[in-house]
GUDRENLO-126503 format. One record per residue: residue in one letter; x, y, z of N, C-alpha, C in turn. Coordinates in steps of 0.02 Angstrom, whole numbers, padded with zeros to 5 digits, always signed. Atoms other than C-alpha are relative to their C-alpha. Layout:
# residues N
AXYZXYZXYZ/...
# end
This chain:
# residues 419
M+00052-00049-00013-00053-00700+00646-00001+00052-00056/F+00007-00052+00049-00121-00584+00512-00003+00068+00035/I-00007-00064-00034-00074-00407+00561-00057+00047-00019/A+00049-00053+00013-00206-00271+00578+00039+00065-00014/H-00039-00059+00020-00117-00134+00480-00041+00063+00010/S+00035-00063-00007-00160+00047+00514+00007+00042-00063/G-00001-00044+00057-00204+00172+00380-00045+00060+00014/W+00041-00059-00007-00297+00334+00350-00062-00004-00044/Y+00064-00003+00035-00478+00358+00298-00033+00066+00017/N+00033-00065-00011-00542+00535+00279+00018+00031+00067/D-00027-00031-00062-00432+00602+00421-00013-00041+00063/Q+00012+00043-00057-00473+00454+00533+00042-00063-00008/L-00038+00063+00001-00369+00302+00580-00047-00059-00010/V+00036+00063+00009-00431+00134+00517+00052-00056+00000/H-00044+00058+00003-00360-00042+00515-00027-00049-00052/Y+00020+00047+00052-00362-00179+00386+00048-00060+00000/F-00041+00059+00011-00298-00354+00351+00018-00003-00074/K-00022+00008+00069-00204-00398+00192-00001-00074-00018/F+00004+00069+00023-00245-00557+00097+00024-00005-00073/R-00022+00017+00068-00238-00604-00088+00018+00062-00041/M-00020-00051+00049-00143-00497-00214-00018-00025-00069/F+00016+00015+00069-00206-00493-00393+00043+00046-00043/T-00048-00040+00037-00061-00434-00502+00020-00038-00064/P-00024+00036+00060+00019-00475-00671+00046-00058+00016/S-00045+00056-00017+00144-00586-00581-00035-00056+00036/T+00037+00053-00035+00020-00680-00471-00057-00029-00042/Y+00054+00023+00045-00115-00692-00606+00019+00015-00072/P-00020-00013+00069-00022-00694-00772-00054-00021-00050/G+00051+00015+00050-00138-00687-00920-00069+00025+00019/L+00064-00026-00023-00281-00621-00814+00004+00074+00018/I-00008-00068-00023-00217-00461-00735+00055+00034-00040/A-00047-00037+00041-00129-00332-00842-00018+00074+00003/P+00019-00071+00002-00123-00143-00868-00068+00009-00032/G+00067-00011+00025-00300-00083-00893-00051-00049+00028/S+00047+00048-00029-00378-00226-00793-00053+00035+00041/S+00057-00029-00036-00547-00192-00714-00032-00053+00044/S+00036+00046-00044-00671-00271-00596-00017-00067-00034/A+00020+00061+00036-00722-00394-00730+00056-00050-00006/D-00058+00045+00006-00546-00468-00732+00018-00036+00065/I-00015+00032-00064-00543-00515-00548-00038-00066+00004/P+00035+00064+00001-00582-00701-00537-00041-00011+00063/T+00038+00026-00057-00714-00776-00424-00002-00077-00007/Q+00006+00073+00002-00744-00959-00381-00061-00020+00039/K+00060+00026-00034-00877-01070-00305+00016-00024+00070/I+00000+00032-00065-00909-01117-00125-00067-00035+00008/Y+00061+00040-00003-01035-01257-00107-00024-00006+00072/I+00031+00009-00066-01154-01259+00041-00057-00051-00008/V+00050+00053+00004-01254-01419+00063-00059+00019+00044/T+00060-00022-00035-01433-01388+00116-00058-00048-00014/T+00059+00042+00009-01594-01483+00141-00061+00038-00022/D+00058-00040+00021-01708-01338+00098+00016+00049-00056/G-00017-00044+00056-01616-01250-00042+00028+00067+00020/G-00026-00064-00024-01555-01107+00068+00044-00009+00061/L-00046+00003-00058-01446-01064+00217-00034-00025+00063/T+00034+00025-00059-01580-01108+00344+00004-00075+00007/G-00005+00073-00001-01561-01290+00296+00070-00026-00010/A-00069+00020+00012-01372-01292+00281+00023-00053+00050/V-00026+00054-00043-01286-01448+00348+00074-00012-00018/G-00071+00015+00011-01101-01486+00370+00040+00061-00020/N-00045-00054+00019-00953-01384+00316-00004+00014-00075/P-00002-00016+00072-00944-01291+00149+00058-00036-00035/V-00052+00029+00043-00839-01359+00006+00022+00053-00050/I-00023-00051+00047-00729-01242-00096+00026-00032-00064/Q-00018+00025+00067-00692-01261-00281+00076-00002-00010/F-00072-00005+00010-00510-01204-00280+00035+00021+00064/H-00043-00016-00056-00366-01180-00158+00055+00047-00025/T-00055-00044+00021-00222-01054-00159+00052-00037-00041/A-00048+00039+00038-00116-01196-00228-00019-00006-00074/D+00024+00006+00069-00220-01188-00388+00016+00062-00042/G-00024-00057+00039-00141-01023-00442-00056+00045-00024/N+00048-00047+00031-00245-00919-00563-00072-00017+00013/A+00069+00020-00008-00402-01019-00531-00029+00021+00067/Y+00023-00016-00068-00410-00973-00346-00019+00073+00007/S+00018-00068-00019-00496-00819-00277-00026+00001+00071/D+00030-00010-00067-00539-00752-00104-00075+00011-00005/F+00070-00019+00009-00707-00702-00177-00038-00059-00031/M+00033+00062+00018-00827-00848-00188-00076+00007-00002/E+00073+00000+00006-01006-00868-00249-00028-00063+00033/V+00033+00056-00032-01118-00978-00142-00041-00038-00050/V+00041+00045+00040-01187-01126-00237-00034-00049+00048/F+00037+00045-00044-01324-01218-00143-00004-00070-00032/V+00004+00070+00021-01318-01407-00155-00056-00032+00041/E+00059+00025-00036-01491-01471-00109-00001-00076+00000/V+00003+00073-00010-01504-01647-00039-00062-00016+00042/D+00058+00018-00041-01639-01745+00053+00021-00006+00073/N-00012+00001-00073-01654-01766+00241+00041-00061+00021/M-00039+00058-00016-01560-01931+00234+00076+00015-00005/Y-00070-00018+00009-01397-01841+00195+00037+00002+00067/V-00042+00000-00060-01260-01870+00324+00049+00059-00006/P-00043-00059+00005-01169-01705+00362+00073-00017-00014/N-00070+00006+00021-00996-01689+00283+00014-00064-00040/S-00011+00055+00047-01023-01835+00165+00035+00025-00063/F-00033-00031+00056-00970-01717+00027+00061+00038+00026/T-00061-00034-00022-00789-01662+00051+00042+00024-00058/S-00036-00026+00058-00740-01613-00125-00051+00020-00053/E+00043-00019+00056-00812-01533-00281-00018-00062-00040/G+00014+00061+00037-00798-01703-00363-00058-00039+00029/D+00056+00034-00032-00915-01780-00234-00066+00032-00020/I+00062-00036+00016-01043-01645-00270-00020-00010-00072/L+00015+00009+00071-01031-01659-00458-00025-00071-00014/D+00022+00070+00009-01048-01849-00448-00072-00008+00024/A+00068+00006-00027-01203-01834-00338-00051+00035-00045/A+00045-00036+00045-01279-01705-00454-00012-00041-00064/G+00006+00041+00060-01244-01820-00602-00045-00059+00011/E+00042+00057-00016-01332-01962-00513-00071+00020+00018/G+00068-00024-00016-01483-01853-00472-00014+00003+00075/S+00013-00002-00072-01460-01860-00282+00015+00069+00031/A-00012-00068-00023-01411-01676-00269-00014+00048-00057/T+00017-00051+00049-01465-01517-00357+00039+00064+00016/Q-00040-00060-00010-01351-01366-00381-00039+00062-00022/T+00031-00064+00017-01416-01186-00379+00048+00056+00016/E-00042-00058-00012-01307-01034-00401-00041+00055+00033/S+00040-00047-00040-01363-00906-00272+00011+00073-00017/G-00017-00070+00011-01277-00747-00329+00029+00033+00061/I-00029-00027-00061-01217-00722-00150+00076-00007-00004/I-00073+00001+00003-01032-00675-00147+00027+00010+00070/L-00033-00006-00065-00922-00700+00006+00073+00020-00011/N-00072-00011-00004-00751-00627+00044+00025-00048+00054/I-00016+00054-00046-00682-00786+00123+00068-00029-00018/P-00067+00023+00020-00493-00801+00100+00022-00064+00036/V-00033+00059-00029-00406-00968+00127+00064+00022+00034/V-00060-00018-00038-00270-00953+00259+00033-00064+00026/P-00033+00059-00029-00140-01072+00332-00035-00024+00063/T+00032+00028-00060-00211-01189+00463+00035+00025+00063/G-00027-00027-00063-00190-01116+00636+00007+00075+00000/S-00007-00073+00004-00192-00936+00577-00049+00035+00047/T+00042-00042-00041-00261-00800+00689+00002+00071-00029/L+00005-00070+00022-00309-00617+00663+00018+00045+00059/E-00019-00046-00053-00231-00476+00762-00057+00048+00018/H+00049-00049-00023-00344-00366+00867+00025+00070-00019/P-00025-00065+00023-00335-00191+00789+00013+00050+00056/H-00007-00049-00053-00346-00102+00956+00037-00027+00061/D-00039+00031-00054-00245-00220+01065+00055-00042-00032/K-00051+00031+00040-00087-00258+00970+00030-00062+00033/G-00028+00063-00024-00022-00435+00987-00051-00049+00025/S+00053+00045-00022-00187-00507+01048-00045-00019-00059/K+00041+00026+00055-00316-00600+00944-00065+00040-00005/A+00066-00029+00012-00468-00520+00865-00053-00053+00014/P+00053+00049-00017-00633-00601+00918-00036-00026-00062/I+00027+00029+00062-00657-00686+00750+00026-00072-00006/A-00018+00071+00006-00659-00876+00735+00004-00019-00074/P-00005+00023+00070-00607-00966+00575-00061-00043-00019/T+00051+00045+00028-00728-01060+00463+00036-00057-00035/T-00031+00058+00031-00678-01237+00416-00040-00020-00061/V+00030+00023+00063-00712-01291+00237+00038-00062-00024/F-00033+00057+00030-00669-01444+00134+00027+00019-00069/Y-00028-00005+00067-00557-01449-00018+00036-00066-00014/K-00029+00065+00019-00516-01616-00101+00010-00045+00061/C+00003+00045-00058-00563-01710+00058+00043+00023+00060/Q-00041-00027-00055-00450-01601+00168-00036+00058+00033/E+00028-00057-00035-00506-01480+00303+00047+00060-00010/I-00037-00061+00015-00452-01302+00259-00028+00056+00043/Q+00022-00055-00042-00459-01144+00364-00011+00063-00042/T+00016-00064+00032-00540-00982+00305-00024+00049+00053/F+00034-00050-00041-00604-00819+00379-00051+00035-00043/V+00054-00033+00037-00767-00736+00328+00001+00075+00016/F+00003-00073-00009-00772-00548+00300-00063+00025-00037/E+00058-00029+00034-00886-00451+00180-00042-00053-00035/V+00047+00043+00037-01041-00537+00110-00051+00046-00035/T+00046-00042+00038-01170-00473-00014-00073-00010+00019/D+00069+00016-00018-01325-00541+00073-00006-00007+00076/E+00010+00001-00073-01394-00521+00249-00005-00071+00027/T+00007+00069-00025-01437-00706+00264+00069-00033+00008/A-00068+00028-00007-01253-00749+00237+00033+00027+00063/A-00028-00029-00062-01202-00629+00376-00029-00034+00061/E+00033+00034-00056-01328-00712+00491+00026-00071+00007/Y-00023+00070-00002-01268-00886+00443+00069-00006+00031/F-00069+00003-00025-01086-00848+00482+00011+00042+00063/A-00006-00044-00058-01124-00738+00634+00035-00033+00059/D-00031+00034-00057-01061-00872+00753+00077+00003-00003/T-00072-00009+00002-00884-00836+00692+00022+00062+00038/R-00014-00059-00041-00896-00671+00787-00014-00020+00072/V+00007+00035-00064-00863-00743+00958-00019+00046+00057/A+00022-00047-00051-00903-00585+01056-00070+00023-00018/D+00065-00027+00020-01045-00474+00992-00003+00003-00076/P+00003+00000+00073-01091-00513+00811-00023+00066-00031/T+00024-00063+00026-01170-00340+00795+00048+00058+00012/D-00049-00051-00013-01017-00244+00855+00031+00023-00066/F-00024-00025+00064-00968-00132+00708+00073-00019-00012/A-00072+00011+00008-00783-00162+00740+00015-00067-00032/F-00015+00068+00024-00794-00348+00699-00058-00034-00036/A+00059+00029+00033-00967-00377+00624+00016-00017-00073/I-00007+00018+00071-00981-00459+00452-00038+00053-00040/P+00035-00052+00039-01018-00313+00334-00041-00030-00057/V+00042+00018+00057-01161-00337+00213+00008+00056-00051/V-00020-00052+00048-01098-00243+00061-00011-00026-00071/D+00009+00018+00070-01145-00246-00122+00066+00012-00038/F-00067-00012+00028-00961-00261-00171+00015-00042-00061/A-00014+00045+00056-00976-00395-00304-00065-00029-00027/S+00057+00035+00031-01096-00477-00425+00026-00041-00058/K-00020+00043+00056-01089-00609-00561+00006+00040-00064/S+00001-00037+00063-01125-00481-00696+00057+00051-00005/S-00048-00055+00003-01003-00343-00647+00068-00017+00032/G-00063+00019-00032-00867-00435-00549+00007+00031+00069/V-00015-00025-00067-00783-00373-00391+00019+00074-00005/R-00013-00072+00003-00788-00185-00363+00069+00016+00027/I-00067-00023-00020-00619-00098-00348-00005+00071+00025/I-00004-00069-00024-00591+00057-00241+00074+00019+00005/P-00071-00020+00002-00431+00161-00241+00033+00002+00068/L-00044-00007-00058-00290+00153-00115+00059+00043-00021/R-00060-00039+00012-00157+00289-00113+00057-00030+00041/H-00053+00039-00032+00001+00191-00075+00061+00043+00014/V-00059-00038-00021+00135+00284+00025+00043-00042+00048/N-00037+00043-00046+00200+00135+00125+00072-00011-00022/Q-00069+00006+00025+00357+00138+00016+00046+00054+00030/Y-00039-00054-00029+00412+00295+00110+00002-00008+00077/S-00008+00011-00072+00478+00295+00289+00015+00062+00041/R-00021-00060-00038+00525+00474+00335-00055+00019+00049/G+00047-00018-00053+00442+00519+00500-00035-00058+00033/V+00032+00059-00029+00391+00341+00542+00040-00025+00060/V-00028+00034-00058+00424+00269+00714-00034-00068+00003/E+00030+00067+00004+00398+00082+00696-00032-00019+00066/G+00037+00017-00060+00268+00021+00819-00042+00057+00027/V+00038-00058-00022+00197+00196+00839-00046+00026-00056/N+00041-00026+00055+00140+00265+00671+00017-00033-00067/G-00014+00037+00061+00194+00133+00545-00063-00026-00031/G+00058+00026+00036+00076+00068+00413+00010-00072-00020/G-00006+00069+00023+00071-00091+00310-00003-00003-00076/P-00024+00060-00033+00123-00206+00237+00066+00010+00039/S-00062-00012-00037+00289-00132+00299-00014+00041+00062/P+00011-00040-00060+00278-00076+00481+00048+00058+00006/A-00047-00056+00000+00426+00039+00446-00019+00053-00051/G+00022-00047+00051+00331+00128+00307-00060+00041+00022/Q+00055-00045-00016+00201+00265+00307-00067-00033-00011/R+00068+00027+00005+00014+00235+00321-00032+00016-00067/N+00037-00010+00062-00084+00211+00160-00066+00034+00013/I+00060-00042-00007-00242+00309+00127-00056-00027-00045/I+00059+00019+00038-00417+00256+00073-00054+00054+00009/N+00053-00050-00006-00576+00356+00048-00069-00030+00012/L+00064+00034-00014-00712+00226+00083+00011-00053+00053/D-00002+00052-00051-00749+00114+00231-00068-00033+00005/R+00063+00035-00010-00885-00006+00288-00056+00049+00015/G+00056-00046-00010-01053+00079+00281-00004+00055-00052/D+00001-00050+00054-01003+00198+00142-00026-00031-00064/P+00020+00025+00066-01092+00178-00025+00061-00010-00044/G-00056+00013+00045-00971+00098-00146+00059-00034+00032/Y-00057+00033-00034-00856+00021-00014+00010-00071-00027/S-00019+00069+00018-00764-00138-00063+00065-00017+00035/P-00064+00020-00030-00625-00239+00017+00056-00007-00052/L-00051+00007+00052-00535-00248-00151+00026+00069-00020/W-00030-00065+00012-00415-00103-00170+00046-00001-00060/G-00045-00010+00055-00333-00044-00329+00055+00049+00022/I-00055-00039-00028-00160+00024-00288+00019+00057-00046/D-00027-00061+00032-00123+00203-00340+00068+00013+00033/W-00068-00006-00027+00065+00212-00318+00021+00073-00001/V-00019-00070-00005+00116+00383-00255+00072+00008-00021/T-00067-00007+00030+00266+00435-00360+00034+00065+00020/E-00030-00063-00021+00291+00612-00295-00034+00024+00064/L+00024-00032-00062+00274+00684-00120+00030+00070+00004/P-00027-00067-00007+00298+00867-00075+00069-00001+00032/V-00066-00007-00030+00472+00924-00026-00007+00004+00076/N-00001+00002-00073+00510+00889+00158-00062-00034+00031/Y+00059+00036-00025+00358+00776+00174+00020-00047+00057/V-00009+00048-00055+00344+00677+00337-00064-00040+00008/A+00057+00045-00009+00228+00535+00386-00060+00036+00030/D+00064-00021-00027+00045+00574+00418-00017+00072-00015/K+00021-00067+00022+00043+00745+00335-00062-00005-00044/A+00059+00013+00040-00081+00675+00210-00041-00055+00034/T+00042+00048-00035-00227+00588+00295-00068-00010-00036/S+00061+00009+00040-00361+00599+00160+00017+00014-00073/F-00010-00014+00072-00378+00606-00029+00000+00075-00013/V+00004-00072+00011-00420+00791-00013+00068+00032+00009/D-00066-00028-00011-00245+00824+00052+00046-00008-00060/M-00050+00020+00050-00160+00743-00097-00013+00032-00067/Q+00012-00038+00061-00179+00879-00226+00063+00011-00040/E-00056-00011+00045-00068+00903-00376+00037+00064+00017/A-00031-00065-00013-00038+01086-00333+00042+00000+00064/K-00039+00004-00062+00032+01033-00164+00061-00045-00007/G-00061+00040+00012+00163+00919-00242-00010-00074+00001/Y+00014+00072+00000+00077+00749-00247-00012-00024-00072/S+00016+00032+00064+00070+00632-00396-00002-00075+00010/F+00005+00073-00006+00024+00450-00421-00015-00030-00069/I+00021+00037+00059-00003+00318-00554-00044-00058+00021/Q+00041+00060-00011-00137+00185-00563+00040-00060-00023/T-00038+00060+00017-00061+00012-00564-00047-00060-00010/P+00039+00061+00006-00125-00160-00614+00012-00046+00060/M-00009+00038-00062-00110-00216-00433-00063+00011+00043/F+00062-00002-00039-00264-00258-00330+00010-00047+00060/V-00012+00039-00061-00267-00323-00151-00063-00003+00042/N+00058+00010-00044-00401-00395-00038+00019+00023+00070/C-00017-00030-00065-00394-00286+00118-00064+00018+00038/P+00061-00017-00039-00552-00300+00225+00016+00044+00060/D-00008-00043-00059-00566-00159+00351-00025-00035+00062/I+00017+00032-00063-00579-00208+00533+00008+00051+00056/G-00007-00044-00058-00602-00122+00701-00041+00063-00005/N+00036-00064-00001-00675+00044+00750+00038+00053-00039/I-00030-00056+00036-00643+00204+00655+00022+00052+00051/G-00026-00048-00048-00535+00331+00745-00035+00067-00003/E+00028-00067-00003-00584+00507+00795+00031+00043-00055/P-00027-00042+00053-00565+00636+00655+00053+00049+00027/I-00049-00051-00017-00414+00750+00657-00036+00068-00001/Q+00036-00063-00005-00481+00919+00715+00037+00058-00033/E-00039-00054+00029-00339+01031+00657+00058-00027-00040/K-00057+00019+00041-00209+01018+00521+00046+00059-00008/T-00049-00053+00011-00049+01117+00508+00015+00005-00074/N-00019-00007+00070+00015+01184+00343+00049-00055-00018/G-00042+00056+00021+00095+01044+00246+00063+00022-00035/P-00061-00015+00037+00260+01033+00152-00016+00036-00065/K+00008-00039+00061+00288+01136-00005+00019-00042-00061/P-00018+00036+00062+00299+01078-00186+00063+00026-00033/Y-00061-00027+00028+00466+01165-00209+00057-00007+00049/I-00061+00000-00042+00645+01160-00144+00011+00070+00026/D-00006-00065-00032+00667+01301-00020+00074+00018+00009/L-00069-00021-00003+00831+01393-00044+00019+00033+00067/D-00013-00034-00063+00813+01476+00127+00008-00049+00058/T-00015+00050-00051+00840+01313+00222+00066-00035-00018/G-00064+00032+00011+01001+01217+00243-00004-00062-00043/S+00008+00060+00041+00932+01061+00160-00074-00013-00010/N+00069+00018+00016+00773+00987+00086-00003-00075-00013/W+00011+00071+00011+00707+00809+00088-00042-00010-00063/L+00034+00016+00062+00656+00741-00083-00022-00073+00001/L+00028+00067-00004+00541+00589-00086-00040-00014-00063/G+00038+00018+00059+00476+00500-00239+00014-00070-00024/S-00008+00065+00032+00466+00347-00351-00019+00009-00073/H+00019-00003+00070+00416+00305-00529-00028-00068-00019/M+00030+00064+00019+00318+00171-00620+00052-00052-00019/T-00052+00047+00019+00480+00094-00682+00043-00022+00059/L-00041+00016-00059+00551+00085-00505-00036-00042+00052/I+00039+00033-00052+00411-00002-00412+00029-00068+00019/F-00029+00061-00029+00484-00139-00300+00069-00016-00029/K-00068+00010+00024+00656-00115-00377+00049+00036+00047/A-00046-00027-00050+00788-00092-00242+00067+00017-00031/D-00069-00018+00018+00959-00010-00259+00008+00027-00070/K-00006-00032+00065+00920+00079-00421+00031+00070+00009/P-00032-00065-00007+01034+00231-00444-00048+00058-00019/I+00039-00060+00012+00948+00401-00434+00049+00059-00001/S-00045-00058+00008+01037+00559-00495-00041+00064+00004/F+00030-00067-00004+00991+00737-00448+00044+00047-00040/Q-00038-00040+00048+01042+00858-00583-00030+00070-00008/V+00021-00067+00020+01036+01042-00629+00031+00014-00069/D-00022-00012+00069+01045+01079-00815+00048-00054-00025/G-00039+00057+00024+01116+00906-00847+00062-00015+00040/V-00059+00011-00042+01252+00919-00714-00021-00032+00065/E+00018+00037-00061+01242+00793-00571+00026+00037+00061/I-00019-00034-00063+01242+00873-00398-00005-00047+00060/A+00006+00048-00055+01197+00721-00290-00028-00066-00027/T+00027+00065+00019+01152+00536-00299-00026-00037+00061/T+00023+00046-00052+01060+00405-00198-00024-00063-00035/T+00029+00061+00029+00978+00235-00225-00069-00012+00029/T+00067+00014-00023+00803+00168-00206+00001-00051+00057/N+00008+00049-00053+00744+00069-00055-00032-00064-00028/M+00025+00065+00022+00669-00106-00061-00064+00006-00041/M+00062-00008+00037+00503-00040-00126+00007+00044-00061/G-00011-00039+00060+00581+00067-00260-00012+00075+00008/A+00009-00071-00012+00567+00238-00179+00067+00031+00020/Y-00059-00036-00022+00701+00369-00150-00020+00050+00054/E+00009-00049-00054+00714+00476+00008+00068+00030+00014/Y-00067-00029-00002+00860+00597+00003-00002+00071+00027/E-00006-00068-00026+00911+00751+00101+00053+00037-00042/L-00043-00038+00046+00984+00873-00026+00022+00065+00033/A-00027-00062-00028+01098+01007+00044-00010+00058-00048/T+00012-00059+00042+01052+01179-00020+00065+00025-00032/S-00065-00023+00025+01237+01217-00043+00020-00034-00065/K-00016+00036+00062+01243+01089-00185-00037+00027-00061/I+00040-00027+00055+01117+01187-00289+00034+00062-00029/P-00034-00058+00030+01203+01307-00411-00043+00063+00003/E+00036-00064-00001+01156+01490-00399-00035+00010-00066/G+00040-00013+00059+01019+01536-00519-00040-00060-00025/A+00038+00060+00021+00950+01359-00533-00074+00011+00008/E+00073-00007-00003+00764+01354-00570-00034-00065+00019/A+00030+00065-00016+00735+01168-00545+00055-00052+00009/V-00044+00058-00008+00818+01006-00492-00035-00059-00034/S+00028+00058+00035+00791+00857-00606+00018-00064+00037/V-00011+00067-00027+00772+00680-00538+00006-00047-00059/V-00015+00040+00059+00849+00558-00661+00011-00073+00020/S-00008+00072-00010+00837+00368-00669+00014-00032-00068/D-00018+00033+00063+00921+00263-00805+00004+00050-00058/G-00010-00049+00052+00961+00421-00901-00061+00040-00020/T+00063-00033+00017+00781+00482-00904-00024+00043+00058/E+00028-00043-00052+00710+00630-00808-00068-00026+00020/I+00064+00025-00024+00569+00563-00701-00038+00052+00042/R+00032-00052-00040+00533+00723-00605+00041+00064-00005/S-00033-00065-00004+00572+00908-00604-00029+00038+00059/I+00023-00033-00061+00563+00999-00437+00021+00073-00001/P-00017-00071+00001+00554+01190-00437+00044+00020+00059/V-00042-00029-00052+00681+01289-00337-00025+00071+00013/Q+00028-00064-00017+00613+01439-00243+00031+00025+00065/S-00017-00029-00065+00651+01557-00100-00065+00011+00038/S+00062-00009-00038+00518+01547+00034-00009+00072+00022/M+00005-00070-00020+00558+01725+00085-00032+00041-00056/V+00029-00035+00056+00515+01785-00089-00074-00018-00008/M+00068+00024+00012+00358+01680-00094-00049+00019+00055/M+00044-00017-00056+00290+01738+00074-00051+00053-00021/G+00054-00047+00017+00123+01825+00054-00026-00009-00070/N+00023+00011+00069+00103+01758-00122-00010-00074-00013/E+00006+00072+00005+00062+01576-00089-00044-00022-00057/D+00045+00020+00054-00084+01569-00209+00033+00008-00068/G-00035-00010+00063+00020+01642-00349+00052-00052-00012/M-00051+00052+00007+00159+01518-00314-00030-00064-00026/M+00030+00062+00022+00041+01374-00336-00017+00002-00074/D+00017-00006+00070-00019+01440-00502+00062-00004-00045/D-00059-00004+00041+00155+01474-00566+00038-00066-00005/T-00042+00059-00002+00232+01308-00517-00038-00064-00016/S+00038+00062+00009+00091+01186-00548+00021-00038-00062/A-00021+00035+00061+00150+01149-00723+00066-00035+00008/A-00067+00028-00008+00326+01113-00662+00002-00060+00045/I-00005+00054-00049+00283+00990-00525-00033-00064-00024/G+00027+00062+00027+00201+00863-00639-00075-00004+00007/T+00071+00009-00002+00026+00800-00660-00017-00069+00026/F+00023+00066-00021-00076+00658-00589-00007-00042-00063/R+00003+00044+00058-00053+00515-00710-00048-00057+00018/S+00053+00046-00021-00214+00416-00696-00010-00057-00048/G+00007+00062+00037-00177+00263-00798+00024+00004-00072/A-00023-00005+00069-00117+00331-00965+00074-00012-00002/V-00070+00018+00000+00047+00238-00959+00013-00053-00051/G-00017+00050+00051+00139+00130-01083-00008-00071+00025/A+00013+00068-00023+00081-00050-01071+00064-00040+00006/L-00061+00039-00004+00251-00122-01109+00042+00019+00060/S-00039-00022-00057+00335-00016-00976-00028-00027+00065/I+00028+00020-00063+00213-00061-00841+00002-00076+00009/V-00007+00072-00005+00215-00246-00882+00070-00018+00024/A-00068+00012-00021+00404-00241-00864+00010+00017+00073/A-00007-00022-00070+00388-00149-00699-00027-00051+00049/F+00033+00044-00047+00274-00280-00623+00014-00074-00014/A-00008+00070+00021+00337-00439-00708+00023-00045+00056/A-00027+00042-00053+00434-00503-00558-00019+00026+00069/M+00019-00034-00062+00343-00404-00424-00033-00048+00049/T+00035+00033-00054+00293-00479-00258-00019+00053+00052/F+00025-00052-00047+00200-00389-00118-00020-00033+00065/
# end
């Protein structure tokens, strides 16, 4: 069963499925630092028809590539109509080879439609979890297609044309018009521009404040909920998410403090890097009620007036690297150590007593290199001067790094990555 992971969308809970990952390790030679929509592959899905369109479709579709074909495969497929006469026996074509042979003989005509489907191939027998009734099945039936004479299972999600949504509407076994499970008609891809990418702020590598089964996200149910800023119905929405890896969280951050992009400001202690990782995550289910009130969030500094402070972060060189040593230092002197978790993040409770008197910042060091500097302040001193504190410390807490990273470093970081 594919899990309906929960996440945040503009202060509202949403759910999504996770399918194909497009990364330097899964698509070597295609995906690399600086990759864009144009680099995301698409493939063909053939629909046999007697009238040149979906109204005359007969038999099951035929797909060009399978997940076993590596770089050639894509969840995103352009409909190619294969027009035949009324004598055609449904499902006579069960492979791309059959179609190409018929076209070569003049008994079939191919027409590229420009219609793009999000139709991932899944293991036979797969089901989808209901986003609002955990453990039960969502009311979405699979679509059977052919690949090299074998029946293959897929699920249909976003499409770029209303006629395609109507054609596959019978896969929605309850109410095809129910927003929670309807096939979204979205201009998310085209032959000329590729598959649109929207940002995902990835915090699932952190677990502080998560109660698994209650407020966990995905893909790890023990990690925090990721955050997006577009959903079905929003202009610009796409199921293809580009992962912005959050490398710095405010001191003493706990799960669900950030529930929108607006929350994740540099001055509040957040930082991220854009990565060459893209994932097909179609949204599903109803959108939750907006959060009406928000409490003040964590601070971007270590508070000397508390007994301890939680420090949470990562780095582009640490992504998906477990057990990497992390050193906390003041003026080059180590005061504490920890190691990264399976996703390459550190979460450490630093006792205030370990910080030398007069210290202005604590450095986070990995492999001998400072990857972060966290200011040290007294909250009692800062009371009543919050705005000034933000101005004074913004330079010390780092900047949002939006893609200007060394290509060699990031290739090394993702070379053996799986997700």
